[in-house]
C-alpha positions in Angstrom: 79.1 123.8 88.6 82.0 123.4 86.2 81.9 122.1 82.6 85.1 120.8 81.2 86.0 120.3 77.5 89.2 118.5 76.5 91.1 118.9 73.3 94.4 118.0 71.7 94.2 114.3 71.5 95.3 112.4 68.4 97.6 109.8 66.9 101.3 110.1 67.4 104.4 107.9 67.0 106.4 106.5 69.8 108.7 109.2 71.2 106.5 112.0 70.0 104.7 114.7 71.9 101.1 115.9 72.4 99.6 118.7 74.5 96.2 118.2 75.9 94.1 121.2 77.0 91.0 121.4 79.1 88.8 124.5 79.0 86.6 125.1 82.0 83.4 127.1 82.2 82.4 129.3 85.1 84.1 131.9 87.3 85.1 129.5 90.0 87.8 127.5 88.1 90.6 128.8 90.4 88.9 127.3 93.4 89.2 123.7 92.1 92.1 121.3 92.1 92.5 119.8 88.7 93.6 116.4 87.5 94.1 114.3 84.4 93.1 110.7 84.3 93.2 108.0 81.6 91.3 104.9 80.8 91.7 101.9 78.5 88.9 99.4 77.7 88.1 97.1 80.6 90.4 99.0 83.0 89.6 101.5 85.8 90.3 105.1 85.3 93.9 105.8 86.2 95.4 109.0 87.8 98.0 110.6 85.6 98.7 114.1 87.0 97.1 116.6 89.3 97.6 120.2 90.3 96.3 122.3 93.2 94.1 125.4 92.7 97.1 127.8 92.9 99.3 125.6 90.7 101.8 125.4 93.5 101.7 121.7 94.0 101.7 119.0 91.3 101.7 115.2 91.5 102.3 112.6 88.8 101.8 108.8 88.4 105.2 107.0 88.5 104.5 105.8 84.9 104.6 109.4 83.5 106.9 111.2 85.9 109.6 113.0 84.0 107.7 112.8 80.7 104.4 114.6 81.4 103.9 118.1 82.8 100.6 119.5 84.1 100.0 123.2 84.3 97.1 125.6 84.6 96.2 129.2 83.7 93.6 130.5 86.1 93.2 133.7 84.0 92.2 131.6 81.0 90.3 128.8 82.9 92.5 126.2 81.4 94.6 123.2 82.5 97.1 121.5 80.2 99.0 118.3 80.0 102.2 118.3 78.0 103.1 114.8 77.1 106.6 114.0 75.8 108.4 110.8 75.0 105.1 109.0 74.4 105.0 105.3 74.6 102.4 102.8 73.2 101.3 102.1 76.8 100.2 105.8 77.1 97.4 105.0 74.6 94.1 105.7 76.3 91.2 108.1 76.6 92.3 111.0 78.7 90.0 112.9 81.0 90.2 116.2 82.7 88.6 116.5 86.1 87.9 119.1 88.8 88.0 118.5 92.5 86.6 120.6 95.3 89.6 119.4 97.3 91.8 122.2 96.1 94.8 122.6 98.3 96.1 119.0 98.0 96.4 116.8 94.9 93.7 114.2 94.9 94.8 111.0 93.2 91.6 108.9 93.4 88.9 109.3 90.8 86.2 109.4 93.5 87.7 112.6 94.8 86.8 114.5 91.6 83.4 116.2 91.2 83.3 117.1 87.5 84.6 115.4 84.4 85.1 116.2 80.8 84.0 113.9 78.0 87.5 112.6 77.2 89.9 112.8 74.3 91.6 109.8 72.6 95.4 109.6 72.6 96.9 106.8 70.5 100.6 106.1 70.4 101.7 103.9 67.5 104.8 101.7 67.8 
């Protein structure tokens, strides 16, 4: 089992940057594919970015491509999401998730087995 704790959310102005981090418990972190999702009230959870267990393959939603970067450090059991050029439409609760499907990037929420509690990101216009 993996426990995930996100941090780094907050309030930022349009065009600003934030870096989200997700700390994972357990010695098996490197065996999981990792992803970031986001959700706004009344909407389904939306894929943002994903990374395979080795970090060799990443994938992004079209809406964040070129602005967000996902990375992981298996030695530190962490996965991060660097968010640049933030827009008001990026406002959401951001979730970190772990998938047992580790060699391909899973973009559907149902493909993830463990979830963090979420961190709020608010981008003011």
